[in-house]
N, C-alpha and C positions, 0 to 999 in steps of 0.2 A: 746293169745297163744305164748309161748316162742319159741326161736330158735330151742331148742332140740325137741319140739313137732312138729314143722314144718318139721324138717328132718325126724322124725319118720313117719309122714304121707306120706312124699315123698317116703320113702322106700317101703311103701305099694302099691303105685300106679305107680311109675316111675322106669325106668331102673336104675341100679346101677351107670352107668356113669353120668347120669343127676343129681343124688343125690350128687355125688362127686363134680360135677360142681357147684352146688348151695352152697355147703360148702366152696369151694375154693373162690367163689365170695364173700361170706360173710367175709372170712378171709382177702381177698385183700382189701375190703373197710375199714376194721378195721385198716389194716396196713397203708393205705393211710391217714386216719385220724390221726394216730399216727405220721406219718412223718410231716404232716402239723403243728401239735402242736409243735413238736421239732423245726421246722423252725421258727415259731413265737417266741418261747422262745429264740432261738439263736439270732434273730434279736433284741429282747428286751435287751438281755445281751450286745450286741454290742453297742446299743444306750446308755445304762447306763455307759459303759466304756468310751464313748466319751463325757459324760456329767460331767461337773464340777460345783457343786453348783447349779444345775438346769439349767445351760446354756450350750449350745452346744459348745464344744471346736473347734476351727478352725483347719483345716488340710491343711496347705499350704497357699499360697498367695490368698487373696480375691480380688474381683474386685473393681475398682474405688476407693472409699474412705476407709481409715483405713485398710491398709493391716494387715494380721494376724501377720506378722513378726514385725510390727512396723517400718519397714524401709521406708524411703521416696521414692517416685517414682524415683528420680535421682539415689539413691543408688541401687534400683532394676534394673535400666537400666545398671548401672555400672556392676552389677553382671551378667546380661544377656550377656554383651559383653565378660566378662571373661569366662563365661561358653561356649560360642560359640567358642572362640579362632579361630585360623586359619584365612582363608581369609574372612569368614563370620563375625567374630568379628571385624576384621580390617575394613571391609566395613561399618558395622553399626556404628562403632566409628567415622569413617571419615565423614559419612553423618550427623551424629548427630552434630559434630563440625560445619559443614557448616550451619545447621539449626540455631544453636545458634548464629553464627556469623551474619547471615542474619537478625535476630531479637533478640537482647539481652533480650527483655521482654517476650520471649517465655516461656510458662509454660510446664514442663514435667509431664506427668501423666502415670499411670500404670492401664490399663483397660483390661476387658475381660480375666481375669485369665492369664495375662502374655504378653500383647502387649504394647510396648512403644508407647506413644501418645504425640504429640507436639501440643499445643493449644495456641491461642491468639484470644479472642472474639469468641471462638468456635474451633473445631478441624481443624488444618491445615493439618497434615498428620500423618500416623502411620508407624511404622517400623517393618515389619514382617520378620521372618527368616525361611527359608525352607531348605531342603537338598541341593538343587542346585541353590538357588537364594535368594537374599535379596530384599524384595519388599517394596517400599515406596509408600503408597497409599494416594493420596490427596483427601480429602473429597469433595471438590468442583472443582476438576481438570478440568471438562468439561467446566467450565466458564473461565479458565485461559488462557492467551496467552502463546503459547509455540513455539516461532519461531525457537528454536534449536531442536525441536522434541525430547525432552527427554522422553516424555510419550511413552511407548512401550507395555503397557499391560492395560487390562480393558478398551479398547477403544470403546466398543460397547454400553456402558451405557450413560445416559444423565446427570450423576452427577459426579461419581468418575473417576479418571484416576490414573494410577500407573506407576512406573518406576521399572522394573526388572533388577537387577544387578547380572550378573553371575561372576563366578571366573575369574579373570584377566581383567575384564572390569572396565573402569574408566568413571566417569561422569564429564562433564565440570563444574568446581566449580562455575564459574561466572554465567553461565546460570541457574544452580540449585538454587543459592541464589536469583537470580531475580525471579525465580518461587515461592520460599518461600515468598518473599516480596509481590508478587502479590496475593498469597493466603491469607496473613494477611490482605491486603487491601480489599480483597473480603469479609472477615469476619467482617471488621470494620463497626460499625453502621453508617448510613448516617449522614452527618453533616446537622444540621438545620440552616437555615438562620434566623437571628433575625429580627423581624419587630419592627420598631421604633414607639412607641406609642406616641400619642400627649399628651402634658402636660395638666393637668386639668385646665380648664378656657380658654384654647386657642381656638380661633375661626378661621374658614376658611377665607381665603382672599376673599373679595368681589370685583366684578368688579367696576372700577371707571367710573362714568358717566361724560362725558365732557359737560360743559355748552355751549350752543349755543350763539353766539353774537346777540345782539339785533339789 
């Protein structure tokens, strides 16, 4: 039985208001299906526009390895400092310089869609920028000695510690560099003691027996 026949039967047995309700409901369902089809088609067109030769084009900096822009992590950090400008840019630039002075072998990375990271045998610290604070988070800060009490944030955890720097605040450069060096040492693999192996054919020393006098 078609939709028209159903409505004809309803007119014979139901009030006119219910017949109109059934017709409106059928139209509403058809309209909803049409909207869904248009939405799917629109999404497909958007994906096709962003596709180049069958591969998805990158939209902005990617995480970790191989940024979409092709720029090195150090250049991306340079750009972040320029974009921040003002006191936040100056603070991030100053702390970055101290980190690199403390460990010239430090590696700069760009992770998590826009976070400067400094690593040596693992992550040493990250440099995050917020509206009212520049935050330096040490990945293993809870294990580091901090006699100058530079850590003032993320103190409740068992792993990380952070330094929040607000506008106008300064961090003791000597104490900070000592903290960075301690973090690098914490990441360094333990040194193994070499065991001296005996040469082939060597025998252990035997005790000497004393001859008794006759």
